TISEVO-23215 format. One line per field, with one value per atom (N, C-alpha, C): residue number from 1; x, y, z; atom name; residue in three letters. Coordinates in steps of 0.001 Angstrom, whole numbers, plus 500000, padded with zeros to 6 digits. Example, Ala and Ser with C-alpha at 12.3 -4.5 7.8 and 13.67 -1.06 7.14 Angstrom:
2
gulo	[1/1/1/2/2/2]
xx	[513190/512300/513200/512850/513670/512900]
yy	[494310/495500/496700/497750/498940/500030]
zz	[507800/507800/507800/507080/507140/507870]
torfi	[N/CA/C/N/CA/C]
tinu	[Ala/Ala/Ala/Ser/Ser/Ser]
//
This chain:
88
gulo	[1/1/1/2/2/2/3/3/3/4/4/4/5/5/5/6/6/6/7/7/7/8/8/8/9/9/9/10/10/10/11/11/11/12/12/12/13/13/13/14/14/14/15/15/15/16/16/16/17/17/17/18/18/18/19/19/19/20/20/20/21/21/21/22/22/22/23/23/23/24/24/24/25/25/25/26/26/26/27/27/27/28/28/28/29/29/29/30/30/30/31/31/31/32/32/32/33/33/33/34/34/34/35/35/35/36/36/36/37/37/37/38/38/38/39/39/39/40/40/40/41/41/41/42/42/42/43/43/43/44/44/44/45/45/45/46/46/46/47/47/47/48/48/48/49/49/49/50/50/50/51/51/51/52/52/52/53/53/53/54/54/54/55/55/55/56/56/56/57/57/57/58/58/58/59/59/59/60/60/60/61/61/61/62/62/62/63/63/63/64/64/64/65/65/65/66/66/66/67/67/67/68/68/68/69/69/69/70/70/70/71/71/71/72/72/72/73/73/73/74/74/74/75/75/75/76/76/76/77/77/77/78/78/78/79/79/79/80/80/80/81/81/81/82/82/82/83/83/83/84/84/84/85/85/85/86/86/86/87/87/87/88/88/88]
xx	[500840/500000/500884/500547/501320/501082/502143/502022/501824/501902/501761/500283/499957/498577/498395/497157/496874/497517/497467/498086/499594/500217/501658/501986/501150/501376/501330/500327/500207/501397/501908/503070/504330/504429/505605/505406/504242/503898/504840/505200/506095/507423/508010/509291/509143/508033/507795/507694/506913/506731/507996/508777/510042/511161/510866/511823/513012/512724/513763/513504/512417/512097/513117/513487/514406/513706/514487/513964/512892/513068/512099/510744/510744/509484/508849/509671/509152/508481/509114/508575/507254/507208/505982/504845/505175/504145/503620/504505/504064/503237/503594/502798/501414/501391/500118/499220/499813/499032/498372/498981/498357/497159/497101/496040/494959/495238/494312/493912/492725/492304/492164/491809/491672/493021/494038/495377/495916/495609/496057/495509/494233/493614/494302/494585/495254/496621/497402/498751/498680/497812/497684/497255/496266/495775/496855/497576/498639/499753/500129/501155/500717/499474/498962/498917/498514/498469/499860/500829/502207/502733/502395/502849/502288/501024/500408/501104/501278/501883/503335/504074/505476/505626/504601/504651/504222/503772/503285/504410/504279/505217/504911/505949/505787/505128/504109/503414/503673/503981/504211/502898/503009/501843/501479/500207/499814/500387/500590/501150/500356/501085/500461/500015/499845/499335/500331/501595/502609/502675/502618/502670/501435/500254/499023/499038/499537/499627/500540/501687/502616/502004/501245/500576/499605/498831/497858/498574/499643/500399/501002/501608/502216/501167/499983/498906/498441/498273/497828/498854/500121/501166/501164/500983/500948/499722/498582/497350/497497/498265/498452/499566/500385/501517/501045/501134/500642/501454/502667/503493/503122/502350/501968/500698/500723/499492/498398/497185/496035/495496/495158/494529/493030/492392/490945/490176]
yy	[498816/500000/501247/502222/503445/504379/505036/506023/507418/507539/508818/509189/510421/510882/511525/511768/512452/513838/514523/515844/515740/514722/514511/514284/513502/513227/514527/515356/516615/517530/517523/518348/517872/516582/516043/515828/516205/515896/516553/517823/518484/517747/517421/516711/515334/514676/513357/513462/514414/514562/515062/515892/516387/515360/514240/513168/513645/514547/515018/514544/513817/513299/512233/512201/511159/509799/508752/507391/507025/507465/507152/507789/509078/509762/509143/508882/508275/506941/506138/504834/504978/505920/506137/506646/507539/508043/506905/506106/505015/504004/503747/502844/503453/504736/505413/505356/505538/505534/504179/503104/501787/501600/502406/502270/503337/504443/505584/505958/505555/505862/507358/508144/509588/510225/509880/510418/509876/508630/508065/508891/509273/510077/511439/512059/513365/513265/512270/512122/511774/510861/510458/511629/512376/513528/514601/514843/515845/515429/514152/513656/513849/513515/513657/515119/515994/517427/517961/517579/518018/517535/516311/515754/516564/516947/517755/519109/519778/521110/521089/520050/519975/519781/519224/518992/520186/521243/522418/523411/524172/525256/526423/527130/528311/529407/530030/531111/532412/533482/534755/535319/536055/536731/537911/538190/539400/540644/541714/542939/543411/543768/544323/543299/542046/541037/540779/540659/540402/541518/542752/543898/543922/543697/543688/542550/541397/540261/540582/541163/541516/542554/543513/544505/543824/542876/542164/541347/540654/539838/540725/541838/542740/543326/543674/544200/543129/541912/540816/540562/540570/540346/541467/542701/543835/543746/543340/543199/542119/541074/539957/540207/541246/541538/542379/541833/542582/543855/543966/545155/546306/545999/547014/547705/549043/549739/549571/549374/549194/550559/550671/551907/551785/552873/552831/553431]
zz	[500000/500000/500000/499173/499039/500217/500664/501723/501148/499843/499175/499085/499461/499328/497957/497591/496325/496323/497456/497566/497359/497951/497768/496294/495626/494210/493421/493672/492943/493203/494431/494756/494032/493762/493071/491585/491082/489689/488684/488882/487929/487816/488962/488933/488292/488569/487981/486465/485984/484541/483856/484562/484003/484126/484786/485021/485857/486804/487717/489146/489354/490689/491070/492353/492773/492692/492729/492515/493545/494773/495819/495522/495172/494848/493615/492594/491364/491674/492489/492864/493620/494570/495338/494444/493521/492608/491746/491182/490310/491085/492329/493161/493423/493738/494002/492762/491599/490357/490099/490586/490405/491325/492390/493390/493301/492615/492619/491196/490777/489407/489131/490137/489918/489591/490342/490074/488752/488437/487166/486008/486095/485031/484939/486071/486068/485398/485786/485228/483748/483377/481981/481102/481551/480785/480671/481760/481733/480782/480809/479881/478433/478137/476767/476348/477263/476971/476679/477496/477269/475930/475572/474294/473122/473215/472157/472053/473196/473183/472759/473129/472735/471233/470594/469166/468332/468981/468264/468012/466940/466665/467592/467982/468824/467994/468547/467872/468630/467915/468609/469147/470240/470792/469897/469766/469024/469708/468960/469534/470754/471810/473004/474034/473652/474585/475711/475386/476400/477430/476960/477873/478775/478203/479007/480017/479610/480516/481699/481422/482495/483432/482902/483755/484714/484203/485036/486108/485727/486680/487767/487372/488346/489288/488755/489595/490583/490109/490972/492071/491717/492713/493748/493309/494235/495137/494580/495368/496431/496132/497066/498071/497842/498713/499896/501124/502293/502555/501996/502216/501280/500227/499278/499737/499862/500290/499240/499725/498839/498433/497143/496700/496865/497268/497511/496378]
torfi	[N/CA/C/N/CA/C/N/CA/C/N/CA/C/N/CA/C/N/CA/C/N/CA/C/N/CA/C/N/CA/C/N/CA/C/N/CA/C/N/CA/C/N/CA/C/N/CA/C/N/CA/C/N/CA/C/N/CA/C/N/CA/C/N/CA/C/N/CA/C/N/CA/C/N/CA/C/N/CA/C/N/CA/C/N/CA/C/N/CA/C/N/CA/C/N/CA/C/N/CA/C/N/CA/C/N/CA/C/N/CA/C/N/CA/C/N/CA/C/N/CA/C/N/CA/C/N/CA/C/N/CA/C/N/CA/C/N/CA/C/N/CA/C/N/CA/C/N/CA/C/N/CA/C/N/CA/C/N/CA/C/N/CA/C/N/CA/C/N/CA/C/N/CA/C/N/CA/C/N/CA/C/N/CA/C/N/CA/C/N/CA/C/N/CA/C/N/CA/C/N/CA/C/N/CA/C/N/CA/C/N/CA/C/N/CA/C/N/CA/C/N/CA/C/N/CA/C/N/CA/C/N/CA/C/N/CA/C/N/CA/C/N/CA/C/N/CA/C/N/CA/C/N/CA/C/N/CA/C/N/CA/C/N/CA/C/N/CA/C/N/CA/C/N/CA/C/N/CA/C/N/CA/C/N/CA/C/N/CA/C/N/CA/C/N/CA/C/N/CA/C/N/CA/C/N/CA/C]
tinu	[Unk/Unk/Unk/Unk/Unk/Unk/Unk/Unk/Unk/Unk/Unk/Unk/Unk/Unk/Unk/Unk/Unk/Unk/Unk/Unk/Unk/Unk/Unk/Unk/Unk/Unk/Unk/Unk/Unk/Unk/Unk/Unk/Unk/Unk/Unk/Unk/Unk/Unk/Unk/Unk/Unk/Unk/Unk/Unk/Unk/Unk/Unk/Unk/Unk/Unk/Unk/Unk/Unk/Unk/Unk/Unk/Unk/Unk/Unk/Unk/Unk/Unk/Unk/Unk/Unk/Unk/Unk/Unk/Unk/Unk/Unk/Unk/Unk/Unk/Unk/Unk/Unk/Unk/Unk/Unk/Unk/Unk/Unk/Unk/Unk/Unk/Unk/Unk/Unk/Unk/Unk/Unk/Unk/Unk/Unk/Unk/Unk/Unk/Unk/Unk/Unk/Unk/Unk/Unk/Unk/Unk/Unk/Unk/Unk/Unk/Unk/Unk/Unk/Unk/Unk/Unk/Unk/Unk/Unk/Unk/Unk/Unk/Unk/Unk/Unk/Unk/Unk/Unk/Unk/Unk/Unk/Unk/Unk/Unk/Unk/Unk/Unk/Unk/Unk/Unk/Unk/Unk/Unk/Unk/Unk/Unk/Unk/Unk/Unk/Unk/Unk/Unk/Unk/Unk/Unk/Unk/Unk/Unk/Unk/Unk/Unk/Unk/Unk/Unk/Unk/Unk/Unk/Unk/Unk/Unk/Unk/Unk/Unk/Unk/Unk/Unk/Unk/Unk/Unk/Unk/Unk/Unk/Unk/Unk/Unk/Unk/Unk/Unk/Unk/Unk/Unk/Unk/Unk/Unk/Unk/Unk/Unk/Unk/Unk/Unk/Unk/Unk/Unk/Unk/Unk/Unk/Unk/Unk/Unk/Unk/Unk/Unk/Unk/Unk/Unk/Unk/Unk/Unk/Unk/Unk/Unk/Unk/Unk/Unk/Unk/Unk/Unk/Unk/Unk/Unk/Unk/Unk/Unk/Unk/Unk/Unk/Unk/Unk/Unk/Unk/Unk/Unk/Unk/Unk/Unk/Unk/Unk/Unk/Unk/Unk/Unk/Unk/Unk/Unk/Unk/Unk/Unk/Unk/Unk/Unk/Unk/Unk/Unk/Unk]
//
């Protein structure tokens, strides 16, 4: 029986998919996947999604999108930062 929880699997998923997880974590994840159909679906779907995206050509962003995206991210980060004064 696996000691890895679903939450543990999700926390280690990036390393597992990037093949940078240590052997112990990899083994625990693979054991968990044999016992948990929900996590198996998550990992399988994520692997398939990554395979599709890796096979696609890189497309440039339309003009202005990158700048607007960065503005939104910076605003969100400032809103979440308790040291940043809130504007009313």
